[in-house]
N, CA, C and O atoms as a Tripos MOL2 file, in Angstrom:
@<TRIPOS>MOLECULE
protein
  272   271    68     0     0
PROTEIN
NO_CHARGES

@<TRIPOS>ATOM
      1 N           4.3190    9.9200   23.4300 N.3       1 MET1
      2 CA          5.4380   10.0910   22.6940 C.3       1 MET1
      3 C           6.4620    8.8740   22.3640 C.2       1 MET1
      4 O           7.1350    8.7430   21.3420 O.2       1 MET1
      5 N           6.4080    8.0700   23.4280 N.am      2 MET2
      6 CA          7.3220    6.9090   23.2370 C.3       2 MET2
      7 C           6.4640    5.9390   22.2340 C.2       2 MET2
      8 O           7.1310    5.1480   21.5680 O.2       2 MET2
      9 N           5.0110    5.9320   22.0660 N.am      3 GLY3
     10 CA          4.4270    5.2750   21.0590 C.3       3 GLY3
     11 C           4.8770    5.8270   19.7020 C.2       3 GLY3
     12 O           5.1440    5.0180   18.8150 O.2       3 GLY3
     13 N           4.9710    6.9940   19.4980 N.am      4 PHE4
     14 CA          5.3060    7.4660   18.1050 C.3       4 PHE4
     15 C           6.8060    7.1340   17.8320 C.2       4 PHE4
     16 O           7.1100    6.8670   16.6690 O.2       4 PHE4
     17 N           7.7890    7.1250   18.8120 N.am      5 ILE5
     18 CA          9.0080    6.8080   18.4840 C.3       5 ILE5
     19 C           9.3230    5.2510   18.0630 C.2       5 ILE5
     20 O          10.1370    4.8520   17.2290 O.2       5 ILE5
     21 N           8.4690    4.5280   18.8590 N.am      6 ALA6
     22 CA          8.4570    3.1370   18.6420 C.3       6 ALA6
     23 C           8.0270    2.6810   17.3020 C.2       6 ALA6
     24 O           8.6750    1.8020   16.7330 O.2       6 ALA6
     25 N           6.8620    3.2740   16.6910 N.am      7 TRP7
     26 CA          6.2630    3.2230   15.5920 C.3       7 TRP7
     27 C           7.0960    3.6590   14.3930 C.2       7 TRP7
     28 O           7.1900    2.9920   13.3630 O.2       7 TRP7
     29 N           7.7170    4.8770   14.6160 N.am      8 ALA8
     30 CA          8.7060    5.4300   13.5390 C.3       8 ALA8
     31 C           9.8040    4.5110   13.5410 C.2       8 ALA8
     32 O          10.1820    4.1260   12.4350 O.2       8 ALA8
     33 N          10.3790    4.0930   14.5340 N.am      9 GLY9
     34 CA         11.5320    3.1120   14.4030 C.3       9 GLY9
     35 C          11.1480    1.9110   13.6780 C.2       9 GLY9
     36 O          11.9340    1.3770   12.8950 O.2       9 GLY9
     37 N           9.8260    1.3990   13.9240 N.am     10 ALA10
     38 CA          9.5550   -0.0440   13.2410 C.3      10 ALA10
     39 C           9.3320    0.3570   11.7100 C.2      10 ALA10
     40 O           9.6820   -0.4790   10.8780 O.2      10 ALA10
     41 N           8.8160    1.4810   11.2920 N.am     11 ALA11
     42 CA          8.4810    1.7570   10.1400 C.3      11 ALA11
     43 C          10.0240    2.0540    9.3320 C.2      11 ALA11
     44 O          10.2160    1.7140    8.1640 O.2      11 ALA11
     45 N          10.8660    2.6170   10.0270 N.am     12 PHE12
     46 CA         12.2260    2.7210    9.2540 C.3      12 PHE12
     47 C          12.6990    1.4800    9.1620 C.2      12 PHE12
     48 O          13.4890    1.3260    8.2300 O.2      12 PHE12
     49 N          12.4570    0.4440    9.8890 N.am     13 MET13
     50 CA         13.1490   -0.9230    9.7580 C.3      13 MET13
     51 C          12.3180   -1.6070    8.5770 C.2      13 MET13
     52 O          12.9270   -2.3560    7.8130 O.2      13 MET13
     53 N          11.2290   -1.4260    8.4330 N.am     14 VAL14
     54 CA         10.3920   -2.0690    7.2720 C.3      14 VAL14
     55 C          10.9240   -1.3790    6.0570 C.2      14 VAL14
     56 O          11.1680   -2.1170    5.1020 O.2      14 VAL14
     57 N          11.1580   -0.0370    5.9080 N.am     15 ALA15
     58 CA         11.5700    0.6810    4.7980 C.3      15 ALA15
     59 C          12.9100    0.0120    4.5720 C.2      15 ALA15
     60 O          13.1430   -0.4250    3.4450 O.2      15 ALA15
     61 N          13.8140   -0.1120    5.5330 N.am     16 ALA16
     62 CA         15.2630   -0.4550    5.3130 C.3      16 ALA16
     63 C          15.1830   -1.8540    4.6680 C.2      16 ALA16
     64 O          15.9430   -2.1600    3.7500 O.2      16 ALA16
     65 N          14.1980   -2.7520    5.1880 N.am     17 SER17
     66 CA         14.3910   -4.1790    4.6630 C.3      17 SER17
     67 C          13.9370   -4.0570    3.1350 C.2      17 SER17
     68 O          14.2290   -5.0560    2.4770 O.2      17 SER17
     69 N          13.4360   -3.2770    2.5960 N.am     18 PHE18
     70 CA         13.2910   -3.3460    1.0180 C.3      18 PHE18
     71 C          14.2070   -2.3180    0.2610 C.2      18 PHE18
     72 O          14.0730   -2.0010   -0.9210 O.2      18 PHE18
     73 N          15.1900   -1.8340    1.1590 N.am     19 ASN19
     74 CA         16.1550   -1.0990    0.4090 C.3      19 ASN19
     75 C          17.8110   -1.5260    0.6120 C.2      19 ASN19
     76 O          18.7780   -0.8420    0.2760 O.2      19 ASN19
     77 N          17.8240   -2.8780    1.2710 N.am     20 MET20
     78 CA         19.2030   -3.0910    1.8120 C.3      20 MET20
     79 C          20.2060   -3.3240    0.6980 C.2      20 MET20
     80 O          21.3850   -3.4920    1.0090 O.2      20 MET20
     81 N          19.8230   -3.3490   -0.6210 N.am     21 ALA21
     82 CA         20.6590   -3.5010   -1.8070 C.3      21 ALA21
     83 C          21.2370   -2.2480   -2.0910 C.2      21 ALA21
     84 O          22.2060   -2.2050   -2.8490 O.2      21 ALA21
     85 N          20.6910   -1.0250   -1.4910 N.am     22 THR22
     86 CA         21.1690    0.2000   -1.8220 C.3      22 THR22
     87 C          21.7980    0.7980   -0.6750 C.2      22 THR22
     88 O          21.6830    0.1710    0.3780 O.2      22 THR22
     89 N          22.4130    1.8360   -0.6580 N.am     23 GLN23
     90 CA         23.1810    2.5340    0.5030 C.3      23 GLN23
     91 C          22.1750    3.1290    1.5910 C.2      23 GLN23
     92 O          22.5110    3.4040    2.7420 O.2      23 GLN23
     93 N          20.7460    3.3070    1.0020 N.am     24 LEU24
     94 CA         19.7720    3.8170    1.7210 C.3      24 LEU24
     95 C          19.2860    3.0060    2.7890 C.2      24 LEU24
     96 O          18.9430    3.5000    3.8640 O.2      24 LEU24
     97 N          19.2290    1.5120    2.4910 N.am     25 GLY25
     98 CA         18.9150    0.5550    3.4120 C.3      25 GLY25
     99 C          19.5220    0.5600    5.0060 C.2      25 GLY25
    100 O          18.9380    0.7490    6.0720 O.2      25 GLY25
    101 N          20.6670    0.3270    4.7590 N.am     26 PRO26
    102 CA         21.6010    0.4230    6.2060 C.3      26 PRO26
    103 C          21.4180    1.7270    6.8870 C.2      26 PRO26
    104 O          21.4670    1.8410    8.1120 O.2      26 PRO26
    105 N          21.1990    2.7370    6.0430 N.am     27 MET27
    106 CA         21.2040    4.1290    6.8720 C.3      27 MET27
    107 C          19.7970    4.2830    7.5210 C.2      27 MET27
    108 O          19.6240    4.9560    8.5380 O.2      27 MET27
    109 N          18.8540    3.6520    6.9060 N.am     28 LEU28
    110 CA         17.3940    3.6680    7.4030 C.3      28 LEU28
    111 C          17.4650    2.6250    8.5620 C.2      28 LEU28
    112 O          16.8840    2.9170    9.6070 O.2      28 LEU28
    113 N          18.1450    1.3990    8.4670 N.am     29 ALA29
    114 CA         18.3050    0.6480    9.5960 C.3      29 ALA29
    115 C          18.8260    1.2650   10.9160 C.2      29 ALA29
    116 O          18.2910    1.1390   12.0170 O.2      29 ALA29
    117 N          19.9450    1.9480   10.6320 N.am     30 VAL30
    118 CA         20.6210    2.7530   11.6850 C.3      30 VAL30
    119 C          19.5910    3.5020   12.3940 C.2      30 VAL30
    120 O          19.2960    3.2880   13.5700 O.2      30 VAL30
    121 N          19.0350    4.4080   11.6310 N.am     31 ALA31
    122 CA         18.0250    5.2010   12.2290 C.3      31 ALA31
    123 C          16.9940    4.5420   12.9320 C.2      31 ALA31
    124 O          16.8670    4.8600   14.1150 O.2      31 ALA31
    125 N          16.1060    3.5550   12.3900 N.am     32 GLY32
    126 CA         15.2110    2.8710   12.8240 C.3      32 GLY32
    127 C          15.7710    2.1020   14.0630 C.2      32 GLY32
    128 O          14.9780    2.0910   15.0050 O.2      32 GLY32
    129 N          16.8240    1.5270   14.2560 N.am     33 LEU33
    130 CA         17.3980    0.8450   15.5250 C.3      33 LEU33
    131 C          17.8260    2.0960   16.5160 C.2      33 LEU33
    132 O          18.0570    1.8250   17.6940 O.2      33 LEU33
    133 N          17.9170    3.2210   16.1400 N.am     34 GLY34
    134 CA         18.3430    4.0890   17.0550 C.3      34 GLY34
    135 C          17.0840    4.6460   17.8620 C.2      34 GLY34
    136 O          17.1790    5.0890   19.0070 O.2      34 GLY34
    137 N          15.9620    4.5780   17.1790 N.am     35 LEU35
    138 CA         14.7340    4.9390   17.7700 C.3      35 LEU35
    139 C          14.3390    3.5960   18.5490 C.2      35 LEU35
    140 O          13.8850    3.7380   19.6840 O.2      35 LEU35
    141 N          14.4520    2.5430   18.1250 N.am     36 LEU36
    142 CA         13.8580    1.3190   18.7680 C.3      36 LEU36
    143 C          14.8280    1.2820   20.1830 C.2      36 LEU36
    144 O          14.3290    0.8230   21.2110 O.2      36 LEU36
    145 N          15.9270    1.6760   20.1830 N.am     37 THR37
    146 CA         16.9350    1.6420   21.3310 C.3      37 THR37
    147 C          16.3490    2.5390   22.3250 C.2      37 THR37
    148 O          16.3470    2.2670   23.5260 O.2      37 THR37
    149 N          15.8460    3.6230   21.8250 N.am     38 ILE38
    150 CA         15.1700    4.6560   22.9220 C.3      38 ILE38
    151 C          14.1620    3.9560   23.6270 C.2      38 ILE38
    152 O          14.1120    4.0060   24.8560 O.2      38 ILE38
    153 N          13.2980    3.2610   22.9040 N.am     39 GLN39
    154 CA         12.2910    2.3990   23.3620 C.3      39 GLN39
    155 C          12.6780    1.2110   24.4220 C.2      39 GLN39
    156 O          12.1300    1.0210   25.5080 O.2      39 GLN39
    157 N          13.6200    0.5500   23.9200 N.am     40 SER40
    158 CA         14.1240   -0.6360   24.7870 C.3      40 SER40
    159 C          14.6750    0.0100   26.0900 C.2      40 SER40
    160 O          14.2910   -0.3180   27.2120 O.2      40 SER40
    161 N          15.6370    0.9870   25.8240 N.am     41 VAL41
    162 CA         16.0080    1.6040   27.3030 C.3      41 VAL41
    163 C          14.7480    2.0680   28.0750 C.2      41 VAL41
    164 O          14.6300    1.6900   29.2400 O.2      41 VAL41
    165 N          13.8250    2.8340   27.5370 N.am     42 ASN42
    166 CA         12.6460    3.0610   28.2310 C.3      42 ASN42
    167 C          11.8740    2.0100   28.9540 C.2      42 ASN42
    168 O          11.1990    2.2490   29.9550 O.2      42 ASN42
    169 N          12.0110    0.7730   28.3760 N.am     43 ASN43
    170 CA         11.1660   -0.4470   28.8520 C.3      43 ASN43
    171 C          12.0400   -1.3010   29.6590 C.2      43 ASN43
    172 O          11.5420   -2.2950   30.1860 O.2      43 ASN43
    173 N          13.5360   -0.9830   29.8540 N.am     44 ARG44
    174 CA         14.4270   -1.5930   30.6250 C.3      44 ARG44
    175 C          14.5430   -3.1110   29.9530 C.2      44 ARG44
    176 O          14.6340   -4.1380   30.6260 O.2      44 ARG44
    177 N          14.5270   -3.0710   28.8380 N.am     45 THR45
    178 CA         14.6960   -4.5260   28.2020 C.3      45 THR45
    179 C          16.2420   -4.3200   27.6980 C.2      45 THR45
    180 O          16.4750   -3.8230   26.5960 O.2      45 THR45
    181 N          17.2310   -4.7200   28.5520 N.am     46 HIS46
    182 CA         18.5440   -4.6220   28.3580 C.3      46 HIS46
    183 C          18.9810   -5.4470   27.2500 C.2      46 HIS46
    184 O          19.7680   -4.9660   26.4350 O.2      46 HIS46
    185 N          18.5740   -6.5960   27.1310 N.am     47 ASN47
    186 CA         18.9820   -7.6270   26.1650 C.3      47 ASN47
    187 C          18.7760   -6.9570   24.8040 C.2      47 ASN47
    188 O          19.7180   -6.9250   24.0120 O.2      47 ASN47
    189 N          17.6080   -6.4280   24.4980 N.am     48 LEU48
    190 CA         17.2780   -5.8700   23.1800 C.3      48 LEU48
    191 C          18.0450   -4.4940   22.8490 C.2      48 LEU48
    192 O          18.4370   -4.1070   21.7480 O.2      48 LEU48
    193 N          18.1550   -3.8510   24.1140 N.am     49 THR49
    194 CA         19.3470   -2.7140   23.9370 C.3      49 THR49
    195 C          20.7830   -3.0440   23.4360 C.2      49 THR49
    196 O          21.4380   -2.3940   22.6210 O.2      49 THR49
    197 N          21.1300   -4.1430   24.0610 N.am     50 ALA50
    198 CA         22.3520   -4.6540   23.6300 C.3      50 ALA50
    199 C          22.5660   -5.0580   22.0760 C.2      50 ALA50
    200 O          23.5410   -4.7920   21.3740 O.2      50 ALA50
    201 N          21.3620   -5.7910   21.7180 N.am     51 LEU51
    202 CA         21.1610   -6.3820   20.4160 C.3      51 LEU51
    203 C          21.1490   -5.1850   19.4660 C.2      51 LEU51
    204 O          21.7710   -5.1890   18.4040 O.2      51 LEU51
    205 N          20.3990   -4.1450   19.9060 N.am     52 ASN52
    206 CA         20.3020   -3.2230   18.7710 C.3      52 ASN52
    207 C          21.5400   -2.1650   18.4190 C.2      52 ASN52
    208 O          21.7970   -1.6390   17.3360 O.2      52 ASN52
    209 N          22.2730   -2.0190   19.7990 N.am     53 ILE53
    210 CA         23.6010   -1.4580   19.5880 C.3      53 ILE53
    211 C          24.6380   -2.1220   18.8510 C.2      53 ILE53
    212 O          25.4740   -1.4640   18.2310 O.2      53 ILE53
    213 N          24.6480   -3.6320   18.8750 N.am     54 CYS54
    214 CA         25.4600   -4.3570   18.1670 C.3      54 CYS54
    215 C          24.9150   -4.2410   16.7290 C.2      54 CYS54
    216 O          25.6910   -4.1720   15.7770 O.2      54 CYS54
    217 N          23.6970   -4.2210   16.5910 N.am     55 SER55
    218 CA         23.2500   -4.1150   15.0470 C.3      55 SER55
    219 C          23.5890   -2.9710   14.5910 C.2      55 SER55
    220 O          24.0440   -3.0170   13.4480 O.2      55 SER55
    221 N          23.5250   -1.7930   15.1430 N.am     56 ILE56
    222 CA         23.9120   -0.5050   14.8250 C.3      56 ILE56
    223 C          25.3390   -0.4020   14.3940 C.2      56 ILE56
    224 O          25.6870    0.2760   13.4270 O.2      56 ILE56
    225 N          26.2140   -1.1460   15.1960 N.am     57 LEU57
    226 CA         27.5740   -1.0740   14.8360 C.3      57 LEU57
    227 C          27.8090   -1.9330   13.5080 C.2      57 LEU57
    228 O          28.6310   -1.5320   12.6840 O.2      57 LEU57
    229 N          27.1200   -3.0700   13.3050 N.am     58 GLY58
    230 CA         27.2770   -3.9440   12.1800 C.3      58 GLY58
    231 C          26.9450   -3.1350   10.9420 C.2      58 GLY58
    232 O          27.6510   -3.1840    9.9350 O.2      58 GLY58
    233 N          25.6920   -2.2800   11.0520 N.am     59 PHE59
    234 CA         25.2570   -1.5570    9.9060 C.3      59 PHE59
    235 C          26.1160   -0.5500    9.5950 C.2      59 PHE59
    236 O          26.4400   -0.4070    8.4170 O.2      59 PHE59
    237 N          26.6720    0.3910   10.6870 N.am     60 LEU60
    238 CA         27.7630    1.4080   10.4080 C.3      60 LEU60
    239 C          28.9420    0.8260    9.6660 C.2      60 LEU60
    240 O          29.4790    1.4030    8.7210 O.2      60 LEU60
    241 N          29.3350   -0.4030   10.1660 N.am     61 TYR61
    242 CA         30.5250   -1.1340    9.4200 C.3      61 TYR61
    243 C          30.2300   -1.3610    8.0450 C.2      61 TYR61
    244 O          31.1690   -1.2370    7.2590 O.2      61 TYR61
    245 N          28.9310   -1.7170    7.5340 N.am     62 SER62
    246 CA         28.7940   -1.9450    6.3960 C.3      62 SER62
    247 C          28.6210   -0.7950    5.6420 C.2      62 SER62
    248 O          28.8310   -0.9020    4.4340 O.2      62 SER62
    249 N          28.2500    0.3910    6.1310 N.am     63 ILE63
    250 CA         28.1050    1.6080    5.5550 C.3      63 ILE63
    251 C          29.5610    2.1140    5.2200 C.2      63 ILE63
    252 O          29.8790    2.4150    4.0690 O.2      63 ILE63
    253 N          30.3810    2.1880    6.2340 N.am     64 THR64
    254 CA         31.6780    3.0170    6.0650 C.3      64 THR64
    255 C          32.7920    1.9170    5.6750 C.2      64 THR64
    256 O          33.6610    2.3100    4.8960 O.2      64 THR64
    257 N          32.8620    0.6580    6.1030 N.am     65 GLY65
    258 CA         33.8660   -0.2370    6.1730 C.3      65 GLY65
    259 C          34.8590    0.1040    7.2810 C.2      65 GLY65
    260 O          35.9290   -0.5020    7.3420 O.2      65 GLY65
    261 N          34.5820    0.9250    8.0360 N.am     66 PHE66
    262 CA         35.5660    1.0780    9.0050 C.3      66 PHE66
    263 C          35.1990    0.0330   10.2780 C.2      66 PHE66
    264 O          34.0470   -0.2620   10.5950 O.2      66 PHE66
    265 N          36.2800   -0.4080   10.8640 N.am     67 SER67
    266 CA         36.1340   -1.3630   11.9520 C.3      67 SER67
    267 C          36.6310   -0.7400   13.3340 C.2      67 SER67
    268 O          37.4960    0.1360   13.3560 O.2      67 SER67
    269 N          36.0620   -1.2200   14.4270 N.am     68 LEU68
    270 CA         36.4370   -0.5900   15.6680 C.3      68 LEU68
    271 C          37.6140   -1.2580   16.2230 C.2      68 LEU68
    272 O          38.0980   -0.8710   17.2870 O.2      68 LEU68
@<TRIPOS>BOND
     1     1     2 1
     2     2     3 1
     3     3     4 2
     4     3     5 am
     5     5     6 1
     6     6     7 1
     7     7     8 2
     8     7     9 am
     9     9    10 1
    10    10    11 1
    11    11    12 2
    12    11    13 am
    13    13    14 1
    14    14    15 1
    15    15    16 2
    16    15    17 am
    17    17    18 1
    18    18    19 1
    19    19    20 2
    20    19    21 am
    21    21    22 1
    22    22    23 1
    23    23    24 2
    24    23    25 am
    25    25    26 1
    26    26    27 1
    27    27    28 2
    28    27    29 am
    29    29    30 1
    30    30    31 1
    31    31    32 2
    32    31    33 am
    33    33    34 1
    34    34    35 1
    35    35    36 2
    36    35    37 am
    37    37    38 1
    38    38    39 1
    39    39    40 2
    40    39    41 am
    41    41    42 1
    42    42    43 1
    43    43    44 2
    44    43    45 am
    45    45    46 1
    46    46    47 1
    47    47    48 2
    48    47    49 am
    49    49    50 1
    50    50    51 1
    51    51    52 2
    52    51    53 am
    53    53    54 1
    54    54    55 1
    55    55    56 2
    56    55    57 am
    57    57    58 1
    58    58    59 1
    59    59    60 2
    60    59    61 am
    61    61    62 1
    62    62    63 1
    63    63    64 2
    64    63    65 am
    65    65    66 1
    66    66    67 1
    67    67    68 2
    68    67    69 am
    69    69    70 1
    70    70    71 1
    71    71    72 2
    72    71    73 am
    73    73    74 1
    74    74    75 1
    75    75    76 2
    76    75    77 am
    77    77    78 1
    78    78    79 1
    79    79    80 2
    80    79    81 am
    81    81    82 1
    82    82    83 1
    83    83    84 2
    84    83    85 am
    85    85    86 1
    86    86    87 1
    87    87    88 2
    88    87    89 am
    89    89    90 1
    90    90    91 1
    91    91    92 2
    92    91    93 am
    93    93    94 1
    94    94    95 1
    95    95    96 2
    96    95    97 am
    97    97    98 1
    98    98    99 1
    99    99   100 2
   100    99   101 am
   101   101   102 1
   102   102   103 1
   103   103   104 2
   104   103   105 am
   105   105   106 1
   106   106   107 1
   107   107   108 2
   108   107   109 am
   109   109   110 1
   110   110   111 1
   111   111   112 2
   112   111   113 am
   113   113   114 1
   114   114   115 1
   115   115   116 2
   116   115   117 am
   117   117   118 1
   118   118   119 1
   119   119   120 2
   120   119   121 am
   121   121   122 1
   122   122   123 1
   123   123   124 2
   124   123   125 am
   125   125   126 1
   126   126   127 1
   127   127   128 2
   128   127   129 am
   129   129   130 1
   130   130   131 1
   131   131   132 2
   132   131   133 am
   133   133   134 1
   134   134   135 1
   135   135   136 2
   136   135   137 am
   137   137   138 1
   138   138   139 1
   139   139   140 2
   140   139   141 am
   141   141   142 1
   142   142   143 1
   143   143   144 2
   144   143   145 am
   145   145   146 1
   146   146   147 1
   147   147   148 2
   148   147   149 am
   149   149   150 1
   150   150   151 1
   151   151   152 2
   152   151   153 am
   153   153   154 1
   154   154   155 1
   155   155   156 2
   156   155   157 am
   157   157   158 1
   158   158   159 1
   159   159   160 2
   160   159   161 am
   161   161   162 1
   162   162   163 1
   163   163   164 2
   164   163   165 am
   165   165   166 1
   166   166   167 1
   167   167   168 2
   168   167   169 am
   169   169   170 1
   170   170   171 1
   171   171   172 2
   172   171   173 am
   173   173   174 1
   174   174   175 1
   175   175   176 2
   176   175   177 am
   177   177   178 1
   178   178   179 1
   179   179   180 2
   180   179   181 am
   181   181   182 1
   182   182   183 1
   183   183   184 2
   184   183   185 am
   185   185   186 1
   186   186   187 1
   187   187   188 2
   188   187   189 am
   189   189   190 1
   190   190   191 1
   191   191   192 2
   192   191   193 am
   193   193   194 1
   194   194   195 1
   195   195   196 2
   196   195   197 am
   197   197   198 1
   198   198   199 1
   199   199   200 2
   200   199   201 am
   201   201   202 1
   202   202   203 1
   203   203   204 2
   204   203   205 am
   205   205   206 1
   206   206   207 1
   207   207   208 2
   208   207   209 am
   209   209   210 1
   210   210   211 1
   211   211   212 2
   212   211   213 am
   213   213   214 1
   214   214   215 1
   215   215   216 2
   216   215   217 am
   217   217   218 1
   218   218   219 1
   219   219   220 2
   220   219   221 am
   221   221   222 1
   222   222   223 1
   223   223   224 2
   224   223   225 am
   225   225   226 1
   226   226   227 1
   227   227   228 2
   228   227   229 am
   229   229   230 1
   230   230   231 1
   231   231   232 2
   232   231   233 am
   233   233   234 1
   234   234   235 1
   235   235   236 2
   236   235   237 am
   237   237   238 1
   238   238   239 1
   239   239   240 2
   240   239   241 am
   241   241   242 1
   242   242   243 1
   243   243   244 2
   244   243   245 am
   245   245   246 1
   246   246   247 1
   247   247   248 2
   248   247   249 am
   249   249   250 1
   250   250   251 1
   251   251   252 2
   252   251   253 am
   253   253   254 1
   254   254   255 1
   255   255   256 2
   256   255   257 am
   257   257   258 1
   258   258   259 1
   259   259   260 2
   260   259   261 am
   261   261   262 1
   262   262   263 1
   263   263   264 2
   264   263   265 am
   265   265   266 1
   266   266   267 1
   267   267   268 2
   268   267   269 am
   269   269   270 1
   270   270   271 1
   271   271   272 2
@<TRIPOS>SUBSTRUCTURE
     1 MET1         2 RESIDUE 1 A MET
     2 MET2         6 RESIDUE 1 A MET
     3 GLY3        10 RESIDUE 1 A GLY
     4 PHE4        14 RESIDUE 1 A PHE
     5 ILE5        18 RESIDUE 1 A ILE
     6 ALA6        22 RESIDUE 1 A ALA
     7 TRP7        26 RESIDUE 1 A TRP
     8 ALA8        30 RESIDUE 1 A ALA
     9 GLY9        34 RESIDUE 1 A GLY
    10 ALA10       38 RESIDUE 1 A ALA
    11 ALA11       42 RESIDUE 1 A ALA
    12 PHE12       46 RESIDUE 1 A PHE
    13 MET13       50 RESIDUE 1 A MET
    14 VAL14       54 RESIDUE 1 A VAL
    15 ALA15       58 RESIDUE 1 A ALA
    16 ALA16       62 RESIDUE 1 A ALA
    17 SER17       66 RESIDUE 1 A SER
    18 PHE18       70 RESIDUE 1 A PHE
    19 ASN19       74 RESIDUE 1 A ASN
    20 MET20       78 RESIDUE 1 A MET
    21 ALA21       82 RESIDUE 1 A ALA
    22 THR22       86 RESIDUE 1 A THR
    23 GLN23       90 RESIDUE 1 A GLN
    24 LEU24       94 RESIDUE 1 A LEU
    25 GLY25       98 RESIDUE 1 A GLY
    26 PRO26      102 RESIDUE 1 A PRO
    27 MET27      106 RESIDUE 1 A MET
    28 LEU28      110 RESIDUE 1 A LEU
    29 ALA29      114 RESIDUE 1 A ALA
    30 VAL30      118 RESIDUE 1 A VAL
    31 ALA31      122 RESIDUE 1 A ALA
    32 GLY32      126 RESIDUE 1 A GLY
    33 LEU33      130 RESIDUE 1 A LEU
    34 GLY34      134 RESIDUE 1 A GLY
    35 LEU35      138 RESIDUE 1 A LEU
    36 LEU36      142 RESIDUE 1 A LEU
    37 THR37      146 RESIDUE 1 A THR
    38 ILE38      150 RESIDUE 1 A ILE
    39 GLN39      154 RESIDUE 1 A GLN
    40 SER40      158 RESIDUE 1 A SER
    41 VAL41      162 RESIDUE 1 A VAL
    42 ASN42      166 RESIDUE 1 A ASN
    43 ASN43      170 RESIDUE 1 A ASN
    44 ARG44      174 RESIDUE 1 A ARG
    45 THR45      178 RESIDUE 1 A THR
    46 HIS46      182 RESIDUE 1 A HIS
    47 ASN47      186 RESIDUE 1 A ASN
    48 LEU48      190 RESIDUE 1 A LEU
    49 THR49      194 RESIDUE 1 A THR
    50 ALA50      198 RESIDUE 1 A ALA
    51 LEU51      202 RESIDUE 1 A LEU
    52 ASN52      206 RESIDUE 1 A ASN
    53 ILE53      210 RESIDUE 1 A ILE
    54 CYS54      214 RESIDUE 1 A CYS
    55 SER55      218 RESIDUE 1 A SER
    56 ILE56      222 RESIDUE 1 A ILE
    57 LEU57      226 RESIDUE 1 A LEU
    58 GLY58      230 RESIDUE 1 A GLY
    59 PHE59      234 RESIDUE 1 A PHE
    60 LEU60      238 RESIDUE 1 A LEU
    61 TYR61      242 RESIDUE 1 A TYR
    62 SER62      246 RESIDUE 1 A SER
    63 ILE63      250 RESIDUE 1 A ILE
    64 THR64      254 RESIDUE 1 A THR
    65 GLY65      258 RESIDUE 1 A GLY
    66 PHE66      262 RESIDUE 1 A PHE
    67 SER67      266 RESIDUE 1 A SER
    68 LEU68      270 RESIDUE 1 A LEU
C-alpha cells in the first residue's frame, strides 16, 4: 500500500509541474506532497517531512493568499 501512495504522490507532483500556470497545479502539488508526506513519515525521514509540510503551506498560500 505504501508503494501505491508513494507512486501516486509522485504522479501528482509530475502532473502539478505541467499545470503550475493554472489553479490546478498548486492543488495537485498539495495533494502530491500530502501523499509523499505519508511516505516520509513512514520512512522516518524527518527532514523530508518538514520540507513537505513547508511546501504544502507555501502552495496553500499561493492558492488562497492567506498567510499564517
